[in-house]
N, C-alpha and C positions, 0 to 999 in steps of 0.2 A: 247527319246519326251517328258515326263513325267520326267525326267533327268534336260536338258535343261529350260523349263516350270520354274522349282519348282527351280533351279538357274538362273534364269534371277527374277523371282520374289524376290527374297531374292536382287539380285543385287542392286531393284530399293527400297528394303526396308531403304537400309544402305545405300545407296546416298540417298535418301529423313531425315532421321534419323539425316545424317550428316552435312546435307545442309538445315534444322531446327535451327532456332537461338532459344537460350537458357533461359528462363526467369524467371530463377529462383533464381535469384537476385534482381530481379524486388518487388519481389512482399510484399509489404505493410504493415508492420506488428498494423494488428490494439488491438493489448492484448490492454485492461484496469487496470491498477496496484489501488491496494488498501493497505493501512497499510501500516506499518514500514516498507515493501518492494519497495511502488513506486520508478520507478527507475527516481532517478533527474533528466537526461539524457533526459528524454522525457517532463523536465517544459518545456524547452526552444521550444519545435515544436508547441505554439499555433503561432507565430511573435519574428521578430527583436525588437518590441517596450515590455519597461518590462510589460505592460499588452495587447499588442494583442487582442485578440475580446473578454477579459473577458468585459460582460454588463455593464457599468458606474453605474449603480445598486451594481453590485456586490462590487467593487472600494471600491465605495461610502460608505457601509456599512463595508468593512473591514476599511478599511481609519478612521474611526468610535472608531471599536471597537479593532485594535489594531495602537494604535501610537508611532509611534517612531519604528513601524517595517520596518528593509533597505532584499535588498537581501531575498524578497521570491521570490518561482518557483510557475509556473500555473502550475495547469494542466486542460485539457475540456476535459467531461467526455458527456458521451449519454445528463446526467441530469439537466448538469447547470457547475461549477467549481469549481476546491479545490488548494486551498494556502498552500505549506508548508513553514515551514520560524522555527527561531528556535529562541530562546527568554529565559530567564534565566534559561541554561542548562534542556531546556523543548526542542522537538522537540514538534513542532503542523503540527495538516494536519486539514482546514477546511475548507469540503466541502458546497458549498452554489449549491441551484437553479438558474435559470435562470434571479427570479425575483428579485435575491439577497438575502432572506431568507439562516437561514444561517438552513443548516439540521445536523451537521455530525456535532462533534469536536473530536478526537484520540490526546492526548496528552503523546507521551511516556519519559520518564525518571526514574532514576535511587530511589534503595533508600532512598539518602539523601535524597528524595523530598518528600519524604509516608510522608501520617497525621503520628504520634505516633499514635495513637490507634487504627486506618488501621493495621501499626506492627506488634504493640502489639497481636490482634484478631490472623496473618500471625503467627507469630514466635510464641506461645503458644498453637498453633496446629502442627505447621512444623518447629524445633529450631534448627532441625541437617539440616537443608538445607538454600541455599546463597539464595535471592530476587538478580534479575539477571535485571529486566524491570521491568517497572510498564507501561498499556496502560489505560487509563484514558478515557473512551468514553462516550459522552455525546449526548445528542437526542435531540428535540423537545418535545418528546414523552413519550420520556421512564425516569424513575431514574440513576444517571449516578451510568454504571459499570466502575469495576473494574479491570481486565486482570491483573492476578499479574505471572509472570514467573519467579519458581522454581530450583534454579538446586540444587544435593543434590547428594554423594557420588557413588551413583548406579543408581539413576532415577532423569528425567525432571520431574516439576509439574509444568500448570499451572493451574487454578484459576480465578475463576467470583464470584467478593465480590457484590452485588443488595442487598440493602433493609437491613443490615444488617446479611445475607446471604451467609455464607461464600461453596464452592460447586467446585465440579473439574469438570474439562471442559477434559483434557486429562494427560496422564501418559504415560512417554519414557524410555524406559529400556537403561544406559548409553552405547554405546562401549566401550570398554578396547582398 
């Protein structure tokens, strides 16, 4: 009798599992991406219009500050909007609040665009390293911070330069 109940119970569970639809691929991914790794494929998610749901104040301030820029991508964030574009071989990410005020600007570029003074400061301490990427981070309330990504023969180093002070953020051993 117990064997029949156990078999019947198992059969019912199996039938329920088979007949229930699987919604695993229908889950919407709400991951917020920032920094240089923000996915451009999500930029079109606002709407099919070039500006989608972007606030008119944001568009007005963007067009005033960045004349002649085309093909920008827009992301909607919980705090506002982010415009991503490329101008003069520099990648820009400009964050706006919902009222149209700039909250943060990140410029990413190579060593060729780095100021000679900052390049000298970095190279005088890390002369055996190549400068891979510079990220210039500007906010309304903080001084400009430069994050400098270095590549050496045996390690990778991320530096931060703010107010004349150079400090190590991270060090990584390179894999062989």
